[in-house]
N, C-alpha and C positions, 0 to 999 in steps of 0.2 A: 889741266884745264884752266881756261882764262874766265875769271869770275870779276865782274864790272859792278861797282858800286857808283850808282848815279843819282843826282838830284838836279832839279831845275828850279828857277825863281821867276817871279814876275816883276819885282821891284828893282828900282835903280839902287844899286848898293854903294854906299860911300862910306868906308871904314876910317875915316879920318878921325872921328870923335867916339868910335865905338871901341872899346877894349875887352876882349875876352880872354880870360886866363884859365886854364883846366891843368889839373894834376890828377892823375897821369895826362899827358898830352895825347891828342889824336894819333899823332906819328907813332908814339911808343905803342898804343893799343893795337894798331894794324900791324905794327911790326911784330908784335907778340904773336897775333894770328897767323902771318906768313911763316914763322919758325914751327909753329905748331903744325901747318899744313904746307910743308916745302914742295908737295905734288901739285899745287896750283900756283898760277900766277894771278895777283891782285891789282887790279886797276882802279883807280879813283877818278871819276870825271863829274864836275859839278859846276854850276853857275855859282857866283859870289852871292852868300858868303859861306856856303857849303856846311851849313850847320851840322853837327856831329862827325863831319868827314874831315875838316882842315883845321890847322891852327894858323891863324892871321895875324898878322902885324900890318894893321891899316888895311891897305888893299891888296896885300901881297902874302904869300905863303911864307911863314917864319921857320917852319921846321917841316922837313919830309922824311917818311921812313926810308929805309934802306931797301932796295929791290922792290919798290912799289911805284908802279908808274902813275903820275898826277897830270890830270890834263884839266884846263879852265875852259869850259864851254863858253864861246863867245857869241854864237848866233842865238836869237831868241825865238826863232820859228821851229815848230816841232818838227816839221819834215826835215829840215837841216840838221838839227840837233841828233835825231835818229840817224841820219846819215854820217854824221861825224862819229857817233857811238858805235855804228855797225863798222865803221874802218878801224875800230880798235880790235876787232875780231874776238868779241867775247862770245863764250859759249852760254853763260847765262848772265843777265843783267838784273841786278838788284836795285829796286828804288829804294833810297833813303829819303823819302819825302820829309820835310820839315815844316815848320809855321812861319807865317809872316803877318805883320798887320798892313793894313786894316781888314784885309779877307785872307780868310783860312782856305785857300783853294789850290795850293800847289800840288796836292795829291791829283787833282784834275789833270794838271798839265804833265806831270810824271806819266799819268795813265794815257794821255795821247800820245806821247812819245813811246810808251811799251806798245801800243798797238801797231805802231810803225814797225819796231823792231820785230814783233811777232811776224809780221808780212815778210820780213827778211830772214824768216826762219831760226830767229834766236829766241831762246826760252827766256821768259822773263818772270820776275816776282814783283808784281804791282797789282794794286787795286784797281778793278776795271773804271772807266770814266763813269759809268752810270752809278755803280756804287759811291764813287767819290762826290758825284753831284746829290745824291740823296742825303749823304752825310753833310754836305757843305751848307745846303739850306735847311735852316732849324726847323721849319715848318715841314718841308719835305721829310726830314727825319720823322718828325712827329707822325705824319700821315703814314709813312712806310712801317713804323713801329705798330701803330694801330692795325694796319692791314695785316701784319703776321702775328697779331694776338699778343704783343708784349704790354705789360704794365708801363704806362707812361702819363705824365701829367696832363689834366685837361687844358685846352688851350685854344685860344682865339687867333686868326692871323688878320693882321691889319695892312691892308694895301694902301701905302702912303698917299699916291697920286689921286685915287679915288676918294679917300678919306678926307683929304684936304681941298682938292681941287673940283671935284665932281659937280659941287653946288654952285660954283664960280661962272658956269656956262650960261649964256643968255636965256637959253631956252629951258633950263632946269630951274623950278620953282623951289624944290628941297632936296637935300642930299640923302636920298633913301638908304644908300650903302653906309653912310655914316650912321645913321638912325639905328639901322640892324646891327651893325658891329657893336655899337655902345650897348644896346640890348643885351647881346652875347656876352659882352665883358661883365656886365652887371650881375649876370647870372654866376659868375664864377665864384668860387670858394677862396675868400681873402685869407692872408696875403697872397699877392700874386708878384711875379717877376716879369719885367717888361724888358726884352732885349731885341738888338737887331737880328734879322733872320739869316744874315750872312757875316756876322762879326766874329771876331777872335775871342775865344773863352768868354770870360765874364766882363770883359772890358766895357764900359758905358751902360752895363744893365742897372735897373732900377728895382727896388723891392718896395713895393706900396701896400699899405694897411686896408685901403677902402676904394670904392668906385670912384669917389670925387678926385682923390690923388691920381690914380690911373687916368683919369680924364684929363686932368691937367697936365700930366707928361705927354700924353698923346696930342694935345693942342700946343705944346711948348714948342720952341725953336729947336729945342735938343732932338726932337723926332723929325728927322729930315730923310728918313728912308723905311722900307718895309719894316713892321715890327711883328713880334709874337708875344702875346699876352698869355702867361702860363700860371696856373696854380702852383704854388710854392709847396711843394711837398715837405711836410715836416718829418725830421727824422736824421739819422745819422748819414753823412756824406761820405762816399767811397770813388775809388777809381780802380779799374782793372784793365790788364793788357790782355789781348788775344793775339797769339802769334800763328798765324797760317803759313805753313811751309811745304814745298814740294816734298811728295813721298819720294822713298830712295828711286823708284823707278820712273819719277817725273810725270805719271800719268794723272794725278790729281792733287789736291791739297788737303792737308791735314791740319786740324785745329788744336792748339794746345791753349787752355784756358788757364791763366794764373789766377791764385788767390788774390783778393782785393787788398789794398791798402785803404785805411781810414784816414780822412781828411779833417783838419781843423777849419773853422769857418770865421768869417769877419763878423762884426756887430750886425750886419744886415742878414746873417744865416746862410751867406753863400761863400764858395772857396774864393781866395784872391791868390792868382798865380805866383805873385811875388811875395807873399807873406804866409801862404798856406804851410803847414807842417803835415807830413805824410808819415804813416808808421804801419808796417805790416810785415809778413803776410798775416792778414786776420784769418784764423782758423775757428774761431768761438763757435760751437754749436747753436748758440742764441741767435745768430745771423743767419743761420741755414745756407752754409757756404756751398754745399753740395748741391742745392735746389739752385742757387745762382748760377754756377758752373754749368749746369744742364741748360738754363735759359741762353747763357752766353754762348754756348756751343749751338744751340739752335739759331741765335742770332748770326754767327759766323756762317752757318749753312743758308739760312735765309738770304743774307746780302752778299753771299759769295765772295768772303773775305780773301785776299790773296797777299799776305804781308803782316806787317804790324798794325794793329787796331788799338785805340784806347778808349774806354767806355767810362761815362760819368755815371754814378748810381746814387740812388738814396734807398736806405733801408728804413721803413716805416714800422717800428717796433709794435706800435698801437695796432696797425692792420696785420703785422707779420708778413709783411710783402716787400718784395724789390721793386724798385721804378728805375727804368732806364731814362736818363735825362738827355745826354748829348753822345755822340758817337764822333770820333776823331780817327779816320783811317791812315794813320802816318805815325812816326816817330813822336814822341811827346815829353812832357816834362817827367814822366815817370819812367821813361824807359832806361835812364841810366841806373834809378834805383833797382829796378827789376835786373838789370845786369849784374849788379853787385848782390842782389840776391841768389843770382845764379853763379857766383864766382866767375864772371867773365866780363868782356867788354861789349859795347854796342856792336862793334865790328863782329864779334863771335856771335851775336844774335842775329845780325843780318846774314853772316854765312849760313847759319843754321835754317835759314829759311831756303836756302838752295838745295837741302834734302842730301847734300853730300856727307855729312856727318852722321846720317843714318845708315849708311854703307858699313860703318865699323861701329857697332855698339859701344865698344869700350872707349871711343873717344867722343861719343855723343856727349854734349853738355846739357844735360837737364838735371841738374842738382836738386835733391829734394827740397820743397819750399818751406818745410819745417824745420830746415837747419838753421836756426837763427831768427832773430827778429832785428828789422832794419828801420831806420828812421832818415827822412829828408827833412833838414832844418836849414832856416835862413839865417844869414848873419849880414850886419851892415857891410859896406864895402872895406876890404882888408888890404894892407900892404903886401908886397911880393913875399918877404920874409916870413911874414906871420902865416901866409898860405903854406908855405913849405914846411914849416914847423907844425902846423895842423896835420898836414897829410903825412907828416912823419909818425904819427901816432898809429899804433898797428890795427886799431879798430876803426880808423878813418879810411873809407874806400874811395872816395872821390870829392875833390874839391873844385867848383866852377864859379867863376866871378864874371860877371857882366856889368860893365861900367860905361854909361852914356855920359861924355865929358860936356857935351852940350845942354843937358837937361839943367833946367833952373830949380824944380822943385827935387827935394831932398829924396823922396821916395821914388822919383823918376830917375835918379842918378845911378841906380843900379843895386844890386844887392850880391851875396856869395851864399851859394848853395853847398851844403856838406851833408854827405852821406855817410852814415856811420852804422855798425852792427854790432851786436851782442848775441851770445849763447841763447838767452832767454829774455823775457821781460825784466827780471831783476838785473840781469847782467848788463842790459841796455840802458836801464836807469842808472846804474852805476857808471857806466862810460859816458853817458850824457852829463852827469854831475862833474866828471873829471874834464871834460870839454869846457865846461862852463867856468870851472874853477881856473883853468888854464888859460884861456881865451877871453871870459866874459862873454857878451851877448846881450840881446835884447830880453828881458824877462818875459815878456809876453809870449816869445816863442816857446821858452821853456815850460812856462806854465801850461801852453796849449799841449806839448809833448807830455807832460806828467797826466794830464787830463784823458789824453787819448789813450796812454798805457793802460789806465784803469778800466778802460772800454774793450780792450782785444783779449 
C-alpha cells in the first residue's frame, strides 16, 4: 500500500537564518518505520519547511531516508496540490499539519486539500475544514465548547473595528457597541487573559488584574485585531493529545485519549512555549483522570476529530473540575513527547492513524502509558557536539534545537528541547540530576521540573 504523509504551508519560507537540528533525524525515524512495515511504500510530500517530516539545511533537504520518496510541493493552490498528491498514487493520505506564526491555520489548508483528495477516491486522515475553523478562531472554540456542554472559561469577544471605529462615523453620536462590551468585561472575574482570537499559542497574550488594566490594553496600539477577554482559570495547567485513527475496516474513526502532561507556567500564570517544562503522563487520582478522558472522548466525538489533536487544559482543585482552554487539531509541541512515551517516533504515530497497525495486534504500537515518566525540558542553544553527547545518554529519547540566527533578543534566538524518561518519579528525578550535573542548564527549568514532580 502507498501511504502518503503530506503537509502544506501558507508562509513564504526562507531557511537562510533558521537552523533546526534533531536527533534522531527525521530521515532515521521514517527509515525505521519503513523497515518495520516493508509491505508498505511511504511517501513524504510537503511544502517547506515540512516540520516533523524533513531534515533541512537552509532551504534544501540535507538528509533523505532510503527507499522513501520525497516530493516538495511547489504549487500553492489547493486544487493543484491535490492533483499533484493524487499523481503520487496514494491509497491513504495522512495530514501531518504543523503550526506557523502569525496564524495557526495550516490545518484548514490541509483539510481543503483532503476534501479534494476524497473526491478523487483517496482515503484521507485529516480533520475537516469546519473542525479546523472552529478551533482556529478562539472565540468560535469558546462558543463550540459551550454548545456541547464542556467547562470553559467565561469570555467576551471584542470586534476590533466596531470597538475602535464605530464611533468615528459622522452620524454616530456614541459607540454603543464599545459601551456594551466594556460593561460585559467589567462583569468578568479578574484576573483575565486578553489574546488574539486567531493568534498562535499564547504569543502576545496579556494577563491583567483589574478592569482598568483591561481597558488600557484594548485602547492601546498593541490591540490591532479582534480579541477575546477570558477569565483566567486558577489551577494546574495541562496538555493532552487525542489520536483519532481509522478503524481496521476504514469505516470510521476511533479515538485514543492519552493521559495528560502537567505544564510549568511563567510569572503571569500561563504556559510559555519556549520555556515551559512538561512532565507526565499524570495518573494521580486527585486529578480525576478518568473523568477527564471521558470528557475528551466526548470532545473528539462532538467535533469529529480525524487525526492528532492537542488540548490545553486547567484543573481547578478548588472546584474539582477540568476546564478546556484551547484546541489545536494538528501536531503540537507535545507530539514528540507522546511518541517517546509510546516508544516510537512521530512517523509511527502518524502511520497508526491509518488503521493498518490494527490489522495485526501484535504489531500495534500502543504501549502502556504507565510504563515510565517523561519530561520535556528546555536548554539554551547548544553546540552540535554537546547535542550528540546528550543524546548518547540512554535515558535521553530526543533532542531538538531551533536557532534563529537573525534574532536580536536572546530569548528569540532559540532553544534546545530535551526529552528524557525514567522508570518512575524517583528514577526520573535521578536522571534529571545526572543531566544537570553533566550538561548544566538554566536553574529555573530544573526548579520547575522538581516542583512538577511533587504534583504528579
